[in-house]
Backbone as CSV, one residue per row, in Angstrom:
resi,resn,N_x,N_y,N_z,CA_x,CA_y,CA_z,C_x,C_y,C_z
1,MET,7.296,13.202,21.208,6.750,12.662,19.980,7.324,11.267,19.731
2,THR,6.476,10.391,19.338,6.939,9.044,19.036,6.896,8.831,17.531
3,THR,7.520,7.753,17.095,7.514,7.439,15.678,6.163,6.852,15.285
4,PHE,5.953,6.798,13.980,4.715,6.217,13.460,4.547,4.781,13.948
5,ALA,5.614,3.989,13.862,5.540,2.593,14.305,5.186,2.508,15.787
6,ASN,5.783,3.370,16.606,5.458,3.359,18.036,4.008,3.748,18.273
7,ARG,3.499,4.665,17.469,2.090,5.058,17.607,1.165,3.893,17.248
8,VAL,1.495,3.200,16.187,0.667,2.066,15.762,0.676,0.982,16.840
9,ILE,1.847,0.662,17.342,1.956,-0.361,18.392,1.231,0.101,19.655
10,GLY,1.435,1.355,20.046,0.760,1.884,21.236,-0.747,1.894,21.091
11,ALA,-1.224,2.249,19.915,-2.672,2.252,19.686,-3.228,0.834,19.778
12,ALA,-2.514,-0.125,19.211,-2.956,-1.520,19.282,-2.938,-2.031,20.723
13,ARG,-2.011,-1.521,21.524,-1.922,-1.906,22.945,-2.920,-1.144,23.809
14,LEU,-3.684,-0.266,23.199,-4.707,0.530,23.881,-4.087,1.520,24.866
15,ASP,-2.923,2.051,24.518,-2.213,3.011,25.351,-2.874,4.385,25.220
16,SER,-3.530,4.833,26.267,-4.271,6.094,26.216,-3.364,7.289,25.933
17,ARG,-2.096,7.202,26.312,-1.162,8.310,26.035,-0.962,8.511,24.540
18,ILE,-0.960,7.418,23.783,-0.810,7.520,22.326,-2.024,8.225,21.735
19,TYR,-3.200,7.883,22.233,-4.413,8.528,21.711,-4.424,10.021,22.036
20,GLU,-3.945,10.387,23.213,-3.835,11.806,23.578,-2.831,12.511,22.659
21,GLU,-1.719,11.851,22.402,-0.674,12.433,21.556,-1.180,12.659,20.130
22,VAL,-1.841,11.657,19.580,-2.357,11.761,18.215,-3.454,12.824,18.129
23,GLU,-4.264,12.898,19.164,-5.316,13.920,19.198,-4.705,15.318,19.080
24,ALA,-3.633,15.562,19.775,-3.025,16.892,19.831,-2.130,17.209,18.631
25,ASP,-1.690,16.200,17.913,-0.714,16.392,16.838,-1.396,16.498,15.475
26,ARG,-1.607,17.707,15.005,-2.241,17.915,13.697,-1.410,17.305,12.564
27,GLN,-0.119,17.168,12.787,0.762,16.564,11.775,0.522,15.056,11.639
28,ALA,-0.227,14.463,12.555,-0.489,13.024,12.521,-1.660,12.664,11.610
29,THR,-2.247,13.636,10.964,-3.410,13.364,10.114,-3.062,12.406,8.982
30,LEU,-1.935,12.618,8.317,-1.531,11.716,7.232,-1.285,10.307,7.767
31,GLN,-0.654,10.209,8.927,-0.444,8.897,9.540,-1.785,8.222,9.805
32,ALA,-2.748,8.986,10.289,-4.070,8.438,10.586,-4.732,7.906,9.318
33,VAL,-4.612,8.646,8.235,-5.186,8.213,6.962,-4.539,6.907,6.510
34,VAL,-3.238,6.804,6.661,-2.522,5.580,6.278,-3.033,4.389,7.087
35,VAL,-3.208,4.580,8.382,-3.697,3.488,9.230,-5.080,3.028,8.769
36,VAL,-5.971,3.972,8.517,-7.330,3.610,8.086,-7.305,2.897,6.738
37,LEU,-6.527,3.398,5.803,-6.457,2.757,4.486,-5.906,1.343,4.585
38,PHE,-4.816,1.155,5.333,-4.241,-0.182,5.480,-5.202,-1.122,6.210
39,ALA,-5.864,-0.617,7.239,-6.822,-1.462,7.967,-8.008,-1.823,7.067
40,SER,-8.411,-0.911,6.207,-9.511,-1.200,5.280,-9.105,-2.248,4.253
41,VAL,-7.893,-2.137,3.736,-7.390,-3.157,2.807,-7.308,-4.503,3.514
42,ALA,-6.787,-4.511,4.739,-6.707,-5.760,5.505,-8.100,-6.339,5.731
43,GLY,-9.068,-5.468,5.992,-10.437,-5.933,6.188,-11.022,-6.534,4.929
44,GLY,-10.782,-5.905,3.793,-11.291,-6.430,2.525,-10.621,-7.728,2.130
45,VAL,-9.315,-7.800,2.275,-8.568,-9.002,1.924,-8.874,-10.131,2.909
46,GLY,-9.073,-9.786,4.170,-9.354,-10.800,5.184,-10.627,-11.581,4.946
47,LEU,-11.487,-11.064,4.085,-12.733,-11.768,3.769,-12.630,-12.611,2.501
48,LEU,-11.421,-12.806,2.004,-11.239,-13.598,0.786,-11.746,-15.030,0.914
49,GLY,-11.769,-15.560,2.116,-12.224,-16.929,2.313,-13.721,-17.101,2.118
50,LEU,-14.435,-16.004,1.990,-15.872,-16.087,1.752,-16.147,-16.443,0.297
51,GLU,-17.369,-16.372,-0.094,-17.886,-16.798,-1.389,-16.937,-16.684,-2.583
52,SER,-16.380,-15.520,-2.824,-15.624,-15.307,-4.044,-14.417,-14.419,-3.776
53,SER,-13.400,-14.595,-4.588,-12.234,-13.732,-4.468,-12.034,-12.923,-5.741
54,ALA,-13.107,-12.697,-6.483,-13.020,-11.893,-7.695,-12.474,-10.514,-7.343
55,PRO,-11.564,-9.985,-8.159,-10.958,-8.681,-7.853,-11.979,-7.573,-7.576
56,ALA,-13.047,-7.542,-8.335,-14.062,-6.502,-8.117,-14.704,-6.657,-6.746
57,LEU,-14.911,-7.895,-6.318,-15.520,-8.128,-5.012,-14.556,-7.752,-3.888
58,VAL,-13.280,-8.055,-4.059,-12.279,-7.670,-3.057,-12.230,-6.148,-2.949
59,LEU,-12.225,-5.469,-4.079,-12.217,-4.010,-4.086,-13.474,-3.451,-3.415
60,ALA,-14.609,-4.077,-3.671,-15.862,-3.645,-3.035,-15.798,-3.837,-1.524
61,ARG,-15.177,-4.926,-1.084,-15.052,-5.164,0.360,-14.115,-4.159,1.011
62,VAL,-13.045,-3.809,0.324,-12.125,-2.787,0.840,-12.862,-1.459,0.942
63,ALA,-13.588,-1.103,-0.111,-14.364,0.146,-0.100,-15.422,0.104,0.995
64,GLY,-16.064,-1.045,1.155,-17.064,-1.193,2.204,-16.464,-1.036,3.592
65,SER,-15.269,-1.576,3.773,-14.582,-1.438,5.055,-14.255,0.026,5.330
66,LEU,-13.787,0.727,4.318,-13.461,2.140,4.461,-14.722,2.964,4.734
67,LEU,-15.786,2.705,3.999,-17.043,3.424,4.217,-17.637,3.095,5.584
68,GLY,-17.473,1.851,6.017,-17.955,1.460,7.340,-17.243,2.238,8.427
69,TRP,-15.912,2.362,8.291,-15.159,3.143,9.268,-15.594,4.603,9.250
70,LEU,-15.767,5.136,8.046,-16.146,6.537,7.917,-17.519,6.811,8.539
71,SER,-18.472,5.920,8.308,-19.806,6.128,8.893,-19.748,5.987,10.413
72,TRP,-18.990,5.002,10.914,-18.869,4.813,12.352,-18.206,6.036,12.988
73,ALA,-17.145,6.532,12.364,-16.441,7.699,12.896,-17.340,8.934,12.899
74,THR,-18.079,9.130,11.822,-18.975,10.289,11.729,-20.066,10.215,12.790
75,LEU,-20.676,9.061,12.903,-21.730,8.888,13.916,-21.165,9.054,15.325
76,THR,-19.978,8.532,15.543,-19.339,8.667,16.855,-19.101,10.131,17.187
77,TYR,-18.637,10.884,16.205,-18.414,12.316,16.424,-19.732,13.006,16.785
78,LEU,-20.770,12.756,16.012,-22.054,13.418,16.259,-22.644,13.027,17.618
79,ILE,-22.636,11.744,17.901,-23.196,11.271,19.169,-22.354,11.768,20.345
80,GLY,-21.035,11.658,20.214,-20.141,12.000,21.313,-20.037,13.476,21.623
81,THR,-20.200,14.319,20.603,-20.053,15.760,20.843,-21.374,16.496,20.973
82,HIS,-22.457,15.896,20.485,-23.741,16.596,20.519,-24.776,15.965,21.447
83,PHE,-24.806,14.644,21.517,-25.867,13.985,22.281,-25.408,13.453,23.641
84,LEU,-24.166,12.998,23.725,-23.676,12.417,24.979,-22.426,13.126,25.490
85,SER,-22.312,14.402,25.191,-21.126,15.136,25.639,-21.214,15.426,27.131
86,GLU,-20.061,15.689,27.717,-19.964,16.136,29.098,-19.564,17.607,29.058
87,PRO,-19.687,18.315,30.173,-19.344,19.748,30.170,-17.921,20.038,29.668
88,GLN,-16.968,19.156,29.956,-15.582,19.390,29.554,-15.269,18.858,28.151
89,THR,-16.242,18.293,27.460,-16.008,17.739,26.133,-15.731,18.850,25.131
90,ARG,-14.530,18.814,24.577,-14.120,19.758,23.544,-13.307,18.976,22.517
91,ALA,-13.805,18.882,21.332,-13.046,18.193,20.284,-13.498,18.697,18.930
92,ASP,-12.530,18.894,18.067,-12.916,19.205,16.700,-12.877,17.912,15.888
93,VAL,-13.370,17.990,14.681,-13.458,16.793,13.845,-12.082,16.169,13.639
94,GLY,-11.080,16.991,13.370,-9.738,16.469,13.127,-9.190,15.691,14.305
95,GLU,-9.347,16.223,15.510,-8.850,15.535,16.705,-9.492,14.168,16.860
96,LEU,-10.811,14.150,16.716,-11.511,12.881,16.907,-11.197,11.900,15.776
97,LEU,-11.163,12.382,14.543,-10.877,11.471,13.440,-9.470,10.886,13.522
98,ARG,-8.498,11.674,13.972,-7.142,11.125,14.137,-7.134,10.009,15.180
99,THR,-7.788,10.234,16.297,-7.774,9.199,17.335,-8.559,7.970,16.882
100,LEU,-9.686,8.184,16.214,-10.476,7.054,15.738,-9.733,6.286,14.647
101,ALA,-8.964,6.996,13.842,-8.176,6.325,12.811,-7.154,5.396,13.450
102,PHE,-6.469,5.876,14.472,-5.493,5.021,15.145,-6.180,3.885,15.896
103,ALA,-7.440,4.074,16.265,-8.187,2.983,16.903,-8.465,1.845,15.925
104,SER,-8.323,2.110,14.637,-8.512,1.042,13.656,-7.238,0.211,13.470
105,THR,-6.184,0.541,14.194,-4.922,-0.200,14.101,-5.092,-1.710,14.263
106,PRO,-5.861,-2.192,15.235,-6.026,-3.652,15.319,-6.601,-4.249,14.030
107,GLY,-7.292,-3.441,13.257,-7.873,-3.907,11.993,-6.836,-4.404,11.001
108,LEU,-5.578,-4.033,11.209,-4.515,-4.554,10.346,-4.457,-6.078,10.427
109,PHE,-4.853,-6.615,11.575,-4.824,-8.059,11.770,-6.013,-8.772,11.123
110,ARG,-6.971,-8.013,10.601,-8.099,-8.667,9.926,-7.657,-9.395,8.668
111,ILE,-6.474,-9.088,8.176,-5.943,-9.807,7.022,-5.823,-11.301,7.329
112,LEU,-5.699,-11.640,8.627,-5.615,-13.047,9.030,-6.946,-13.776,8.846
113,GLY,-7.954,-13.051,8.410,-9.227,-13.683,8.095,-9.109,-14.702,6.978
114,VAL,-8.037,-14.661,6.214,-7.838,-15.614,5.115,-7.349,-16.978,5.597
115,VAL,-6.954,-17.076,6.869,-6.446,-18.345,7.398,-7.589,-19.367,7.412
116,PRO,-7.402,-20.503,6.731,-8.471,-21.506,6.671,-8.922,-21.978,8.059
117,HIS,-10.199,-22.197,8.207,-10.851,-22.757,9.388,-10.944,-21.812,10.585
118,VAL,-10.028,-20.906,10.773,-10.059,-20.006,11.921,-10.135,-18.534,11.517
119,GLY,-10.073,-18.274,10.226,-10.014,-16.908,9.732,-11.167,-16.031,10.163
120,LEU,-12.383,-16.543,10.035,-13.534,-15.718,10.414,-13.582,-15.472,11.919
121,THR,-13.121,-16.424,12.701,-13.048,-16.227,14.147,-12.025,-15.140,14.469
122,ILE,-10.865,-15.217,13.819,-9.843,-14.181,14.013,-10.412,-12.824,13.612
123,TYR,-11.083,-12.784,12.480,-11.668,-11.540,11.972,-12.639,-10.952,13.004
124,ALA,-13.476,-11.798,13.589,-14.454,-11.337,14.579,-13.758,-10.844,15.852
125,VAL,-12.749,-11.563,16.313,-12.024,-11.154,17.517,-11.328,-9.817,17.283
126,VAL,-10.712,-9.658,16.134,-10.034,-8.403,15.811,-11.055,-7.266,15.722
127,SER,-12.216,-7.528,15.187,-13.250,-6.495,15.111,-13.670,-6.035,16.504
128,MET,-13.739,-6.958,17.451,-14.059,-6.583,18.832,-12.904,-5.787,19.456
129,TRP,-11.678,-6.165,19.129,-10.500,-5.432,19.588,-10.560,-3.990,19.068
130,MET,-10.987,-3.842,17.824,-11.141,-2.497,17.257,-12.190,-1.696,18.036
131,LEU,-13.272,-2.352,18.443,-14.309,-1.683,19.223,-13.732,-1.190,20.558
132,VAL,-12.948,-2.020,21.215,-12.332,-1.620,22.484,-11.358,-0.449,22.256
133,ALA,-10.582,-0.511,21.188,-9.671,0.592,20.863,-10.454,1.873,20.597
134,MET,-11.577,1.738,19.943,-12.421,2.905,19.665,-12.918,3.516,20.976
135,ILE,-13.262,2.691,21.932,-13.732,3.186,23.231,-12.619,3.987,23.916
136,VAL,-11.405,3.451,23.891,-10.267,4.170,24.482,-10.060,5.498,23.755
137,ALA,-10.097,5.465,22.433,-9.889,6.672,21.638,-10.955,7.726,21.926
138,VAL,-12.204,7.305,22.007,-13.302,8.247,22.268,-13.170,8.841,23.663
139,ARG,-12.860,8.001,24.627,-12.713,8.525,25.992,-11.627,9.597,26.040
140,GLN,-10.510,9.348,25.373,-9.403,10.303,25.396,-9.728,11.552,24.571
141,ALA,-10.243,11.368,23.383,-10.481,12.504,22.489,-11.586,13.420,22.993
142,LEU,-12.582,12.844,23.646,-13.707,13.659,24.116,-13.596,14.000,25.599
143,ASP,-12.489,13.631,26.200,-12.210,13.969,27.597,-13.315,13.536,28.550
144,TYR,-13.828,12.349,28.311,-14.855,11.818,29.206,-14.230,11.411,30.528
145,ARG,-14.982,11.586,31.590,-14.506,11.182,32.921,-14.717,9.697,33.154
146,HIS,-15.734,9.127,32.496,-16.077,7.725,32.717,-16.074,6.958,31.402
147,THR,-15.554,5.768,31.467,-15.475,4.910,30.284,-16.867,4.515,29.799
148,TRP,-17.837,4.430,30.712,-19.182,4.010,30.318,-19.781,4.913,29.251
149,ARG,-19.506,6.195,29.337,-20.031,7.130,28.327,-19.389,6.829,26.966
150,ALA,-18.101,6.569,26.956,-17.410,6.229,25.708,-17.943,4.919,25.138
151,ILE,-18.235,3.959,26.015,-18.819,2.689,25.563,-20.169,2.951,24.906
152,ALA,-20.994,3.759,25.550,-22.322,4.057,24.991,-22.204,4.723,23.623
153,VAL,-21.316,5.704,23.515,-21.133,6.403,22.235,-20.705,5.425,21.147
154,CYS,-19.727,4.583,21.455,-19.199,3.654,20.453,-20.200,2.578,20.061
155,VAL,-20.888,2.035,21.036,-21.846,0.968,20.734,-23.022,1.521,19.926
156,VAL,-23.537,2.673,20.314,-24.645,3.273,19.553,-24.174,3.604,18.138
157,GLY,-22.985,4.181,18.006,-22.446,4.487,16.677,-22.227,3.240,15.848
158,TRP,-21.736,2.177,16.495,-21.489,0.912,15.804,-22.789,0.312,15.295
159,VAL,-23.793,0.245,16.152,-25.083,-0.324,15.765,-25.715,0.485,14.619
160,LEU,-25.679,1.807,14.741,-26.237,2.644,13.673,-25.467,2.481,12.366
161,SER,-24.141,2.379,12.430,-23.372,2.207,11.195,-23.638,0.837,10.575
162,LEU,-23.839,-0.188,11.401,-24.206,-1.508,10.864,-25.570,-1.465,10.205
163,ALA,-26.502,-0.726,10.798,-27.830,-0.579,10.204,-27.742,0.140,8.853
164,ILE,-26.932,1.187,8.800,-26.737,1.912,7.538,-26.109,0.985,6.500
165,ALA,-25.111,0.208,6.913,-24.462,-0.730,5.993,-25.455,-1.765,5.473
166,ALA,-26.351,-2.234,6.336,-27.352,-3.210,5.912,-28.295,-2.615,4.875
167,VAL,-28.704,-1.380,5.102,-29.599,-0.709,4.143,-28.894,-0.535,2.802
168,ILE,-27.646,-0.063,2.843,-26.886,0.131,1.603,-26.646,-1.206,0.927
169,GLY,-26.280,-2.215,1.714,-26.060,-3.554,1.153,-27.302,-4.106,0.470
170,ASN,-28.463,-3.926,1.100,-29.707,-4.380,0.491,-30.028,-3.610,-0.783
171,ALA,-29.741,-2.331,-0.790,-29.986,-1.526,-1.993,-29.104,-1.998,-3.138
172,PHE,-27.821,-2.279,-2.852,-26.925,-2.754,-3.912,-27.270,-4.165,-4.339
173,ALA,-27.721,-4.996,-3.410,-28.102,-6.368,-3.748,-29.272,-6.349,-4.728
174,ALA,-30.200,-5.434,-4.531,-31.345,-5.326,-5.441,-30.897,-4.885,-6.830
175,VAL,-29.906,-3.996,-6.891,-29.392,-3.512,-8.177,-28.638,-4.595,-8.899
176,VAL,-27.835,-5.392,-8.165,-27.000,-6.431,-8.767,-27.829,-7.592,-9.268
177,SER,-28.887,-7.944,-8.549,-29.669,-9.112,-8.954,-30.716,-8.776,-9.945
């Protein structure tokens, strides 16, 4: 067993052993929740350089980041265990959510999105890093033999969650205006 800090660092380094460890450790659920919450706050704060920094808007961005992760994780679970599973794929929701939560570890760096002139670039690079971490997490949690299957699951889940976010965003934009 490693410490929480070692798990966070290992997850950010894309260490597959950490993802296996977190998958198996039911006691890591609280740690996983902490990682997702902190990454969501970092994601919301990292967008402060955009249009407005009103507290309500920052809170909405944090909530949006958290909901985005939740929709991506849910879709990943459904796609990975029901539509693109392999014969050896065995995972319960808790196992997959713990690994996916630790895959959001690079998202802690999205707070650097506030850096003038380069913030949005940093934010985008970190978001791609999160996608790669998610691929590692899915491959380990779902016991896939090939990384390509994990890539397909993550990319399809990502695209669908972005589509859902766009629909929700448009619905709220209509209400606000």
